[in-house]
BAVO-361343 format. One record per residue (C-alpha): x negated, y, z; residue in one letter. Coordinates in nm, 3 decimals. Layout:
% BAVO-361343
<xx->X yy->Y zz->Z code->A>
...
END
This chain:
% BAVO-361343
<xx->0.051 yy->2.404 zz->3.707 code->M>
<xx->-0.322 yy->2.329 zz->3.748 code->S>
<xx->-0.563 yy->2.331 zz->3.456 code->A>
<xx->-0.598 yy->1.951 zz->3.441 code->A>
<xx->-0.222 yy->1.869 zz->3.422 code->P>
<xx->-0.177 yy->2.153 zz->3.172 code->A>
<xx->-0.455 yy->2.010 zz->2.956 code->S>
<xx->-0.302 yy->1.661 zz->2.977 code->Q>
<xx->0.041 yy->1.798 zz->2.888 code->H>
<xx->-0.106 yy->1.972 zz->2.583 code->H>
<xx->-0.282 yy->1.651 zz->2.480 code->H>
<xx->0.037 yy->1.445 zz->2.515 code->N>
<xx->0.230 yy->1.700 zz->2.310 code->H>
<xx->-0.037 yy->1.686 zz->2.037 code->A>
<xx->-0.022 yy->1.304 zz->2.033 code->V>
<xx->0.357 yy->1.308 zz->1.991 code->R>
<xx->0.341 yy->1.568 zz->1.716 code->R>
<xx->0.065 yy->1.380 zz->1.536 code->N>
<xx->0.264 yy->1.057 zz->1.555 code->F>
<xx->0.573 yy->1.225 zz->1.407 code->I>
<xx->0.375 yy->1.394 zz->1.129 code->C>
<xx->0.188 yy->1.070 zz->1.057 code->H>
<xx->0.519 yy->0.890 zz->1.012 code->C>
<xx->0.666 yy->1.167 zz->0.794 code->L>
<xx->0.355 yy->1.192 zz->0.577 code->E>
<xx->0.345 yy->0.822 zz->0.499 code->G>
<xx->0.720 yy->0.775 zz->0.469 code->G>
<xx->0.760 yy->1.066 zz->0.227 code->L>
<xx->0.453 yy->0.967 zz->0.024 code->Y>
<xx->0.559 yy->0.607 zz->-0.018 code->M>
<xx->0.920 yy->0.714 zz->-0.062 code->G>
<xx->0.807 yy->0.933 zz->-0.350 code->G>
<xx->0.629 yy->0.643 zz->-0.516 code->T>
<xx->0.955 yy->0.442 zz->-0.490 code->A>
<xx->1.085 yy->0.645 zz->-0.785 code->F>
<xx->0.805 yy->0.477 zz->-0.984 code->L>
<xx->0.827 yy->0.148 zz->-0.793 code->A>
<xx->0.506 yy->-0.038 zz->-0.886 code->P>
<xx->0.677 yy->-0.373 zz->-0.825 code->E>
<xx->0.964 yy->-0.309 zz->-1.067 code->S>
<xx->0.978 yy->0.026 zz->-1.253 code->V>
<xx->0.614 yy->0.057 zz->-1.367 code->L>
<xx->0.581 yy->-0.297 zz->-1.513 code->P>
<xx->0.901 yy->-0.250 zz->-1.711 code->K>
<xx->0.791 yy->0.098 zz->-1.822 code->M>
<xx->0.463 yy->-0.045 zz->-1.956 code->V>
<xx->0.650 yy->-0.331 zz->-2.121 code->D>
<xx->0.878 yy->-0.077 zz->-2.293 code->T>
<xx->0.571 yy->0.114 zz->-2.418 code->L>
<xx->0.427 yy->-0.208 zz->-2.566 code->G>
<xx->0.169 yy->-0.296 zz->-2.301 code->G>
<xx->0.008 yy->-0.640 zz->-2.305 code->K>
<xx->0.082 yy->-0.902 zz->-2.038 code->A>
<xx->-0.244 yy->-0.847 zz->-1.849 code->W>
<xx->-0.176 yy->-0.471 zz->-1.826 code->I>
<xx->0.179 yy->-0.535 zz->-1.703 code->I>
<xx->0.043 yy->-0.776 zz->-1.443 code->A>
<xx->-0.196 yy->-0.517 zz->-1.304 code->M>
<xx->0.047 yy->-0.225 zz->-1.274 code->M>
<xx->0.150 yy->-0.304 zz->-0.911 code->P>
<xx->-0.216 yy->-0.300 zz->-0.798 code->V>
<xx->-0.380 yy->-0.025 zz->-1.002 code->L>
<xx->-0.317 yy->0.246 zz->-0.742 code->L>
<xx->-0.439 yy->0.051 zz->-0.435 code->P>
<xx->-0.730 yy->-0.101 zz->-0.626 code->A>
<xx->-0.850 yy->0.235 zz->-0.758 code->A>
<xx->-0.814 yy->0.385 zz->-0.412 code->S>
<xx->-1.006 yy->0.107 zz->-0.239 code->A>
<xx->-1.288 yy->0.115 zz->-0.495 code->S>
<xx->-1.403 yy->0.459 zz->-0.378 code->M>
<xx->-1.405 yy->0.413 zz->-0.002 code->G>
<xx->-1.737 yy->0.232 zz->0.026 code->I>
<xx->-1.918 yy->0.518 zz->-0.152 code->F>
<xx->-1.750 yy->0.788 zz->0.055 code->I>
<xx->-1.783 yy->0.622 zz->0.398 code->A>
<xx->-2.136 yy->0.751 zz->0.476 code->P>
<xx->-2.021 yy->1.107 zz->0.407 code->I>
<xx->-1.711 yy->1.059 zz->0.622 code->V>
<xx->-1.923 yy->0.924 zz->0.907 code->E>
<xx->-2.106 yy->1.257 zz->0.915 code->R>
<xx->-1.786 yy->1.460 zz->0.945 code->L>
<xx->-1.699 yy->1.614 zz->1.279 code->A>
<xx->-1.343 yy->1.692 zz->1.160 code->R>
<xx->-1.140 yy->1.489 zz->0.912 code->F>
<xx->-0.829 yy->1.700 zz->0.849 code->K>
<xx->-0.980 yy->1.955 zz->0.603 code->P>
<xx->-1.121 yy->1.672 zz->0.391 code->W>
<xx->-0.789 yy->1.484 zz->0.395 code->V>
<xx->-0.591 yy->1.792 zz->0.295 code->L>
<xx->-0.820 yy->1.893 zz->0.008 code->F>
<xx->-0.843 yy->1.556 zz->-0.165 code->F>
<xx->-0.485 yy->1.468 zz->-0.073 code->G>
<xx->-0.366 yy->1.769 zz->-0.274 code->F>
<xx->-0.571 yy->1.666 zz->-0.579 code->L>
<xx->-0.448 yy->1.309 zz->-0.542 code->Q>
<xx->-0.087 yy->1.414 zz->-0.605 code->R>
<xx->-0.143 yy->1.630 zz->-0.915 code->L>
<xx->-0.159 yy->1.348 zz->-1.178 code->P>
<xx->0.212 yy->1.274 zz->-1.125 code->Y>
<xx->0.301 yy->1.635 zz->-1.205 code->L>
<xx->0.086 yy->1.634 zz->-1.519 code->I>
<xx->0.218 yy->1.299 zz->-1.645 code->T>
<xx->0.578 yy->1.399 zz->-1.577 code->G>
<xx->0.539 yy->1.713 zz->-1.788 code->L>
<xx->0.366 yy->1.517 zz->-2.065 code->I>
<xx->0.644 yy->1.258 zz->-2.077 code->L>
<xx->0.904 yy->1.531 zz->-2.114 code->L>
<xx->0.718 yy->1.642 zz->-2.432 code->C>
<xx->0.657 yy->1.285 zz->-2.550 code->S>
<xx->0.799 yy->1.338 zz->-2.900 code->D>
<xx->0.476 yy->1.520 zz->-2.991 code->K>
<xx->0.227 yy->1.267 zz->-2.846 code->I>
<xx->0.401 yy->0.932 zz->-2.885 code->E>
<xx->0.084 yy->0.733 zz->-2.956 code->G>
<xx->-0.098 yy->0.803 zz->-2.629 code->I>
<xx->0.185 yy->0.759 zz->-2.377 code->L>
<xx->0.078 yy->0.408 zz->-2.272 code->L>
<xx->-0.277 yy->0.504 zz->-2.165 code->P>
<xx->-0.143 yy->0.815 zz->-1.991 code->I>
<xx->0.110 yy->0.613 zz->-1.789 code->V>
<xx->-0.149 yy->0.347 zz->-1.702 code->V>
<xx->-0.419 yy->0.599 zz->-1.609 code->L>
<xx->-0.194 yy->0.805 zz->-1.380 code->T>
<xx->-0.210 yy->0.563 zz->-1.083 code->P>
<xx->-0.578 yy->0.496 zz->-1.157 code->V>
<xx->-0.678 yy->0.864 zz->-1.142 code->I>
<xx->-0.453 yy->0.933 zz->-0.843 code->S>
<xx->-0.590 yy->0.624 zz->-0.671 code->G>
<xx->-0.954 yy->0.717 zz->-0.727 code->M>
<xx->-0.900 yy->1.066 zz->-0.588 code->I>
<xx->-0.701 yy->0.911 zz->-0.305 code->G>
<xx->-0.996 yy->0.684 zz->-0.241 code->G>
<xx->-1.196 yy->0.996 zz->-0.160 code->M>
<xx->-0.936 yy->1.060 zz->0.110 code->T>
<xx->-0.841 yy->0.724 zz->0.253 code->V>
<xx->-1.145 yy->0.650 zz->0.471 code->V>
<xx->-1.127 yy->0.991 zz->0.640 code->A>
<xx->-0.747 yy->0.964 zz->0.661 code->W>
<xx->-0.764 yy->0.620 zz->0.823 code->M>
<xx->-1.025 yy->0.740 zz->1.073 code->E>
<xx->-0.819 yy->1.051 zz->1.151 code->M>
<xx->-0.501 yy->0.850 zz->1.205 code->V>
<xx->-0.675 yy->0.585 zz->1.413 code->T>
<xx->-0.800 yy->0.859 zz->1.647 code->R>
<xx->-0.472 yy->1.051 zz->1.655 code->M>
<xx->-0.235 yy->0.756 zz->1.706 code->V>
<xx->-0.284 yy->0.542 zz->2.021 code->P>
<xx->-0.360 yy->0.174 zz->1.959 code->E>
<xx->-0.044 yy->0.031 zz->2.114 code->K>
<xx->0.192 yy->0.232 zz->1.894 code->V>
<xx->0.005 yy->0.193 zz->1.564 code->R>
<xx->0.216 yy->-0.100 zz->1.446 code->A>
<xx->0.529 yy->0.099 zz->1.533 code->A>
<xx->0.387 yy->0.396 zz->1.340 code->G>
<xx->0.328 yy->0.188 zz->1.029 code->W>
<xx->0.678 yy->0.044 zz->1.064 code->A>
<xx->0.844 yy->0.387 zz->1.097 code->V>
<xx->0.660 yy->0.504 zz->0.785 code->R>
<xx->0.792 yy->0.207 zz->0.593 code->Y>
<xx->1.145 yy->0.257 zz->0.724 code->I>
<xx->1.142 yy->0.618 zz->0.600 code->I>
<xx->1.012 yy->0.491 zz->0.268 code->Q>
<xx->1.290 yy->0.233 zz->0.253 code->A>
<xx->1.565 yy->0.487 zz->0.326 code->I>
<xx->1.434 yy->0.704 zz->0.044 code->I>
<xx->1.403 yy->0.388 zz->-0.166 code->G>
<xx->1.775 yy->0.317 zz->-0.131 code->V>
<xx->1.846 yy->0.661 zz->-0.277 code->V>
<xx->1.573 yy->0.612 zz->-0.537 code->A>
<xx->1.740 yy->0.299 zz->-0.669 code->G>
<xx->2.059 yy->0.491 zz->-0.743 code->T>
<xx->1.866 yy->0.781 zz->-0.899 code->V>
<xx->1.662 yy->0.543 zz->-1.118 code->I>
<xx->1.980 yy->0.374 zz->-1.242 code->H>
<xx->2.141 yy->0.711 zz->-1.321 code->H>
<xx->1.835 yy->0.859 zz->-1.493 code->V>
<xx->1.765 yy->0.553 zz->-1.709 code->L>
<xx->2.133 yy->0.539 zz->-1.807 code->T>
<xx->2.173 yy->0.904 zz->-1.909 code->H>
<xx->1.831 yy->1.001 zz->-2.050 code->Y>
<xx->1.607 yy->0.858 zz->-2.325 code->P>
<xx->1.333 yy->0.632 zz->-2.188 code->N>
<xx->1.039 yy->0.872 zz->-2.212 code->H>
<xx->1.235 yy->1.166 zz->-2.077 code->E>
<xx->1.380 yy->0.951 zz->-1.798 code->A>
<xx->1.035 yy->0.835 zz->-1.688 code->Y>
<xx->0.918 yy->1.197 zz->-1.702 code->G>
<xx->1.188 yy->1.306 zz->-1.457 code->W>
<xx->1.101 yy->1.011 zz->-1.230 code->L>
<xx->0.735 yy->1.121 zz->-1.224 code->H>
<xx->0.836 yy->1.478 zz->-1.135 code->L>
<xx->1.070 yy->1.357 zz->-0.860 code->T>
<xx->0.788 yy->1.148 zz->-0.718 code->A>
<xx->0.557 yy->1.451 zz->-0.725 code->F>
<xx->0.811 yy->1.662 zz->-0.535 code->A>
<xx->0.824 yy->1.416 zz->-0.245 code->L>
<xx->0.447 yy->1.365 zz->-0.251 code->L>
<xx->0.407 yy->1.742 zz->-0.214 code->S>
<xx->0.638 yy->1.753 zz->0.090 code->I>
<xx->0.436 yy->1.464 zz->0.233 code->S>
<xx->0.119 yy->1.672 zz->0.198 code->W>
<xx->0.281 yy->1.968 zz->0.375 code->V>
<xx->0.366 yy->1.750 zz->0.678 code->S>
<xx->-0.006 yy->1.692 zz->0.736 code->Q>
<xx->-0.060 yy->2.065 zz->0.788 code->L>
<xx->0.105 yy->2.035 zz->1.130 code->F>
<xx->-0.121 yy->1.756 zz->1.258 code->M>
<xx->-0.352 yy->1.877 zz->1.535 code->H>
<xx->-0.714 yy->1.766 zz->1.542 code->E>
<xx->-0.833 yy->1.856 zz->1.892 code->D>
<xx->-1.136 yy->1.751 zz->2.096 code->E>
<xx->-0.975 yy->1.415 zz->2.177 code->H>
<xx->-0.952 yy->1.323 zz->1.807 code->T>
<xx->-1.273 yy->1.465 zz->1.664 code->R>
<xx->-1.563 yy->1.245 zz->1.563 code->H>
<xx->-1.808 yy->1.197 zz->1.850 code->R>
<xx->-2.093 yy->1.091 zz->1.622 code->H>
<xx->-2.120 yy->1.343 zz->1.337 code->P>
<xx->-2.451 yy->1.197 zz->1.217 code->S>
<xx->-2.466 yy->0.868 zz->1.027 code->S>
<xx->-2.652 yy->0.580 zz->1.197 code->P>
<xx->-2.829 yy->0.521 zz->0.865 code->Y>
<xx->-3.065 yy->0.751 zz->0.682 code->G>
<xx->-3.089 yy->0.764 zz->0.302 code->P>
<xx->-2.790 yy->0.654 zz->0.097 code->Y>
<xx->-2.967 yy->0.356 zz->-0.063 code->L>
<xx->-3.063 yy->0.232 zz->0.282 code->Q>
<xx->-2.696 yy->0.260 zz->0.378 code->Y>
<xx->-2.595 yy->0.044 zz->0.082 code->L>
<xx->-2.861 yy->-0.217 zz->0.161 code->R>
<xx->-2.730 yy->-0.244 zz->0.517 code->E>
<xx->-2.370 yy->-0.318 zz->0.412 code->L>
<xx->-2.405 yy->-0.696 zz->0.351 code->P>
<xx->-2.577 yy->-0.740 zz->0.689 code->R>
<xx->-2.308 yy->-0.534 zz->0.859 code->L>
<xx->-2.031 yy->-0.748 zz->0.708 code->L>
<xx->-2.212 yy->-1.075 zz->0.790 code->R>
<xx->-2.208 yy->-0.967 zz->1.153 code->G>
<xx->-1.825 yy->-0.966 zz->1.145 code->Q>
<xx->-1.720 yy->-1.323 zz->1.049 code->P>
<xx->-1.354 yy->-1.257 zz->1.128 code->N>
<xx->-1.348 yy->-0.971 zz->0.880 code->L>
<xx->-1.488 yy->-1.204 zz->0.613 code->I>
<xx->-1.202 yy->-1.444 zz->0.685 code->K>
<xx->-0.954 yy->-1.156 zz->0.664 code->L>
<xx->-1.095 yy->-1.053 zz->0.324 code->A>
<xx->-1.043 yy->-1.409 zz->0.193 code->I>
<xx->-0.695 yy->-1.423 zz->0.348 code->A>
<xx->-0.613 yy->-1.096 zz->0.169 code->R>
<xx->-0.720 yy->-1.237 zz->-0.166 code->F>
<xx->-0.516 yy->-1.554 zz->-0.127 code->T>
<xx->-0.231 yy->-1.349 zz->0.018 code->G>
<xx->-0.168 yy->-1.161 zz->-0.307 code->T>
<xx->0.110 yy->-1.399 zz->-0.411 code->G>
<xx->0.370 yy->-1.123 zz->-0.386 code->Y>
<xx->0.185 yy->-0.913 zz->-0.642 code->L>
<xx->0.134 yy->-1.208 zz->-0.876 code->M>
<xx->0.510 yy->-1.266 zz->-0.882 code->V>
<xx->0.648 yy->-0.911 zz->-0.895 code->V>
<xx->0.447 yy->-0.809 zz->-1.200 code->S>
<xx->0.685 yy->-1.012 zz->-1.418 code->F>
<xx->0.987 yy->-1.049 zz->-1.191 code->L>
<xx->1.184 yy->-0.752 zz->-1.328 code->T>
<xx->1.112 yy->-0.845 zz->-1.688 code->I>
<xx->1.207 yy->-1.208 zz->-1.620 code->H>
<xx->1.524 yy->-1.115 zz->-1.431 code->A>
<xx->1.656 yy->-0.865 zz->-1.688 code->L>
<xx->1.577 yy->-1.100 zz->-1.976 code->K>
<xx->1.737 yy->-1.404 zz->-1.811 code->L>
<xx->2.052 yy->-1.222 zz->-1.699 code->T>
<xx->2.074 yy->-1.002 zz->-2.013 code->E>
<xx->2.122 yy->-0.689 zz->-1.804 code->R>
<xx->2.031 yy->-0.333 zz->-1.917 code->P>
<xx->1.700 yy->-0.173 zz->-1.817 code->E>
<xx->1.880 yy->0.073 zz->-1.588 code->A>
<xx->1.969 yy->-0.216 zz->-1.356 code->D>
<xx->1.611 yy->-0.224 zz->-1.230 code->E>
<xx->1.732 yy->0.058 zz->-1.004 code->G>
<xx->1.950 yy->-0.201 zz->-0.826 code->R>
<xx->1.639 yy->-0.405 zz->-0.755 code->F>
<xx->1.467 yy->-0.099 zz->-0.603 code->V>
<xx->1.766 yy->-0.050 zz->-0.371 code->T>
<xx->1.771 yy->-0.414 zz->-0.260 code->C>
<xx->1.397 yy->-0.408 zz->-0.201 code->Q>
<xx->1.435 yy->-0.092 zz->0.009 code->A>
<xx->1.696 yy->-0.257 zz->0.232 code->V>
<xx->1.457 yy->-0.547 zz->0.283 code->G>
<xx->1.182 yy->-0.300 zz->0.373 code->V>
<xx->1.400 yy->-0.148 zz->0.647 code->V>
<xx->1.464 yy->-0.482 zz->0.815 code->L>
<xx->1.111 yy->-0.607 zz->0.758 code->G>
<xx->0.960 yy->-0.291 zz->0.902 code->S>
<xx->1.187 yy->-0.295 zz->1.208 code->L>
<xx->1.087 yy->-0.653 zz->1.280 code->L>
<xx->0.722 yy->-0.583 zz->1.205 code->A>
<xx->0.715 yy->-0.281 zz->1.439 code->G>
<xx->0.871 yy->-0.479 zz->1.726 code->W>
<xx->0.658 yy->-0.791 zz->1.681 code->V>
<xx->0.340 yy->-0.593 zz->1.610 code->G>
<xx->0.389 yy->-0.386 zz->1.925 code->Y>
<xx->0.416 yy->-0.702 zz->2.134 code->R>
<xx->0.187 yy->-0.949 zz->1.960 code->S>
<xx->-0.041 yy->-0.773 zz->1.711 code->G>
<xx->-0.086 yy->-0.817 zz->1.337 code->G>
<xx->-0.188 yy->-1.180 zz->1.285 code->K>
<xx->0.156 yy->-1.330 zz->1.345 code->V>
<xx->0.305 yy->-1.080 zz->1.099 code->L>
<xx->0.063 yy->-1.188 zz->0.827 code->L>
<xx->0.143 yy->-1.554 zz->0.892 code->Q>
<xx->0.516 yy->-1.486 zz->0.873 code->A>
<xx->0.473 yy->-1.289 zz->0.550 code->S>
<xx->0.302 yy->-1.587 zz->0.385 code->R>
<xx->0.596 yy->-1.811 zz->0.475 code->I>
<xx->0.839 yy->-1.556 zz->0.328 code->V>
<xx->0.627 yy->-1.537 zz->0.011 code->C>
<xx->0.638 yy->-1.915 zz->-0.027 code->L>
<xx->1.018 yy->-1.909 zz->0.005 code->A>
<xx->1.040 yy->-1.623 zz->-0.248 code->L>
<xx->0.832 yy->-1.812 zz->-0.504 code->C>
<xx->1.058 yy->-2.116 zz->-0.476 code->L>
<xx->1.375 yy->-1.906 zz->-0.499 code->W>
<xx->1.283 yy->-1.703 zz->-0.809 code->V>
<xx->1.174 yy->-2.018 zz->-0.989 code->S>
<xx->1.527 yy->-2.157 zz->-0.980 code->Y>
<xx->1.778 yy->-1.872 zz->-0.954 code->T>
<xx->1.940 yy->-1.749 zz->-1.274 code->G>
<xx->2.202 yy->-1.500 zz->-1.158 code->S>
<xx->2.172 yy->-1.124 zz->-1.118 code->F>
<xx->2.287 yy->-1.148 zz->-0.755 code->S>
<xx->2.019 yy->-1.412 zz->-0.699 code->G>
<xx->1.752 yy->-1.175 zz->-0.823 code->F>
<xx->1.893 yy->-0.894 zz->-0.608 code->M>
<xx->1.848 yy->-1.126 zz->-0.310 code->L>
<xx->1.495 yy->-1.200 zz->-0.429 code->A>
<xx->1.409 yy->-0.829 zz->-0.422 code->Y>
<xx->1.554 yy->-0.800 zz->-0.073 code->F>
<xx->1.328 yy->-1.086 zz->0.039 code->V>
<xx->1.036 yy->-0.924 zz->-0.144 code->L>
<xx->1.080 yy->-0.598 zz->0.048 code->G>
<xx->1.119 yy->-0.785 zz->0.376 code->F>
<xx->0.809 yy->-1.001 zz->0.333 code->G>
<xx->0.585 yy->-0.749 zz->0.164 code->L>
<xx->0.616 yy->-0.507 zz->0.453 code->F>
<xx->0.562 yy->-0.774 zz->0.715 code->L>
<xx->0.237 yy->-0.820 zz->0.526 code->D>
<xx->0.146 yy->-0.451 zz->0.509 code->R>
<xx->0.217 yy->-0.370 zz->0.873 code->V>
<xx->0.039 yy->-0.686 zz->0.986 code->G>
<xx->-0.262 yy->-0.622 zz->0.762 code->D>
<xx->-0.308 yy->-0.260 zz->0.871 code->L>
<xx->-0.273 yy->-0.353 zz->1.237 code->T>
<xx->-0.505 yy->-0.656 zz->1.232 code->L>
<xx->-0.773 yy->-0.484 zz->1.023 code->A>
<xx->-0.785 yy->-0.179 zz->1.252 code->A>
<xx->-0.815 yy->-0.395 zz->1.564 code->E>
<xx->-1.079 yy->-0.632 zz->1.422 code->L>
<xx->-1.315 yy->-0.345 zz->1.328 code->C>
<xx->-1.546 yy->-0.218 zz->1.607 code->P>
<xx->-1.471 yy->0.149 zz->1.668 code->A>
<xx->-1.829 yy->0.267 zz->1.616 code->E>
<xx->-1.843 yy->0.137 zz->1.254 code->R>
<xx->-1.472 yy->0.136 zz->1.173 code->R>
<xx->-1.497 yy->0.378 zz->0.877 code->S>
<xx->-1.761 yy->0.172 zz->0.699 code->T>
<xx->-1.607 yy->-0.166 zz->0.777 code->L>
<xx->-1.264 yy->-0.047 zz->0.658 code->Q>
<xx->-1.431 yy->0.075 zz->0.339 code->A>
<xx->-1.605 yy->-0.260 zz->0.285 code->I>
<xx->-1.274 yy->-0.444 zz->0.336 code->L>
<xx->-1.108 yy->-0.210 zz->0.088 code->G>
<xx->-1.384 yy->-0.261 zz->-0.168 code->F>
<xx->-1.351 yy->-0.639 zz->-0.136 code->C>
<xx->-0.976 yy->-0.597 zz->-0.177 code->N>
<xx->-1.025 yy->-0.430 zz->-0.517 code->V>
<xx->-1.155 yy->-0.757 zz->-0.661 code->F>
<xx->-0.881 yy->-0.951 zz->-0.484 code->S>
<xx->-0.603 yy->-0.740 zz->-0.632 code->L>
<xx->-0.744 yy->-0.724 zz->-0.983 code->L>
<xx->-0.846 yy->-1.090 zz->-1.000 code->L>
<xx->-0.516 yy->-1.222 zz->-0.864 code->A>
<xx->-0.305 yy->-1.013 zz->-1.100 code->T>
<xx->-0.536 yy->-1.091 zz->-1.393 code->F>
<xx->-0.487 yy->-1.461 zz->-1.321 code->I>
<xx->-0.109 yy->-1.418 zz->-1.318 code->S>
<xx->-0.126 yy->-1.215 zz->-1.641 code->G>
<xx->-0.330 yy->-1.480 zz->-1.819 code->R>
<xx->-0.105 yy->-1.759 zz->-1.693 code->L>
<xx->0.201 yy->-1.575 zz->-1.822 code->Y>
<xx->0.037 yy->-1.500 zz->-2.158 code->A>
<xx->-0.073 yy->-1.863 zz->-2.203 code->W>
<xx->0.243 yy->-2.039 zz->-2.085 code->T>
<xx->0.518 yy->-1.775 zz->-2.126 code->H>
<xx->0.658 yy->-1.937 zz->-1.811 code->S>
<xx->0.750 yy->-1.732 zz->-1.506 code->F>
<xx->0.777 yy->-2.056 zz->-1.306 code->G>
<xx->0.406 yy->-2.129 zz->-1.356 code->V>
<xx->0.316 yy->-1.784 zz->-1.219 code->V>
<xx->0.546 yy->-1.835 zz->-0.918 code->A>
<xx->0.392 yy->-2.178 zz->-0.855 code->G>
<xx->0.039 yy->-2.032 zz->-0.853 code->A>
<xx->0.151 yy->-1.759 zz->-0.611 code->A>
<xx->0.298 yy->-2.023 zz->-0.379 code->A>
<xx->-0.032 yy->-2.216 zz->-0.373 code->V>
<xx->-0.218 yy->-1.895 zz->-0.289 code->F>
<xx->0.018 yy->-1.830 zz->0.003 code->S>
<xx->-0.039 yy->-2.174 zz->0.154 code->V>
<xx->-0.417 yy->-2.131 zz->0.136 code->I>
<xx->-0.390 yy->-1.787 zz->0.298 code->S>
<xx->-0.186 yy->-1.931 zz->0.588 code->M>
<xx->-0.458 yy->-2.187 zz->0.655 code->L>
<xx->-0.731 yy->-1.921 zz->0.659 code->I>
<xx->-0.533 yy->-1.696 zz->0.894 code->L>
<xx->-0.521 yy->-1.977 zz->1.148 code->N>
<xx->-0.899 yy->-1.941 zz->1.186 code->W>
<xx->-0.882 yy->-1.571 zz->1.279 code->I>
<xx->-0.831 yy->-1.501 zz->1.651 code->P>
<xx->-0.573 yy->-1.239 zz->1.746 code->E>
<xx->-0.783 yy->-0.945 zz->1.882 code->P>
<xx->-0.540 yy->-0.863 zz->2.161 code->R>
<xx->-0.535 yy->-1.221 zz->2.285 code->M>
<xx->-0.914 yy->-1.233 zz->2.274 code->A>
<xx->-0.931 yy->-0.910 zz->2.475 code->A>
<xx->-0.693 yy->-1.048 zz->2.739 code->V>
<xx->-0.897 yy->-1.366 zz->2.772 code->Q>
<xx->-1.218 yy->-1.164 zz->2.799 code->K>
<xx->-1.078 yy->-0.948 zz->3.079 code->N>
<xx->-0.918 yy->-1.235 zz->3.272 code->S>
END
């Protein structure tokens, strides 16, 4: 075998291994967080600990918001890196530790009863902020390691792994909440999440960062840090489609506005025990499997925009359904639809954002999008929290989420699909 074919064979082997490890890392990480499902378990946990409505509303978004808030400050450092893997591994390890610490604290909760609420709330915030030190480098590493055409499939496989674990998680959550006191039960759930997050971290050790995936421009195009910050608005203004995507993200947060209170509303209306939130996690996981399979197939063929549009339609249907259903089976169906639509949204968003960003400034533009998304997540959930506190009506919150979804659909129509634009340019 000549040197060139041997080199190509080695490269192809590295790409396959990186793809598999990428899928395992994400699937195990998100599968671990399913034991503390931010759409169902965490809001109810905070409600049980006496949290106010606005805190409950924000629980599903605290982790992603905290993570996204750091990226814009870390991007100039990441742009100077020649290799991303060491950075990702170091901060990724620190990112997972808060779940271990909180789990151990909750198991000893009889001695520190008064501070459990802030500890539970701060866990995703601290983990998210440390994760934000990682995410820009991680996204750049993955974008270089995973070929463009299979990225949507990669996101989908990650979500399918998460969903399979989520099915098991639902049963475990039901068992733990049935047989252990609340604080102890939530402690074991935190420790279970940490165990899977740790295995997720180990899978990254086997990813190979060779010459094909290293950064070709280890020096930042900007000089001093303040000059870098001053250049950010101009850089974003030069990407009008990314501005539209940022607005579409904000108005596309209807899912998160609804789920903050969905578990509380469903258990109260049906008079079911708290342990039954595990059933919702299972139904949501099944929806994730089907949604991710569809998203991977459609995203591979057509890109991310159509997935985002479809997710908005599903969100609109979900808002209408949960406003009128009153049975436990009806709410189980709602969580299935939630999982289906939410992961159409996530696969579509990741795919479209990656393809809209020019490769030479992708790290910084992804960080700017993430920073804008912090305000979107917090503002949307704060609005839903205030609406619920003022009206005590879940239907009003669902109605507001439906309006947001319609507006987001209209904005998405103004964003061209990057793959279609590329075809037209080359034809």
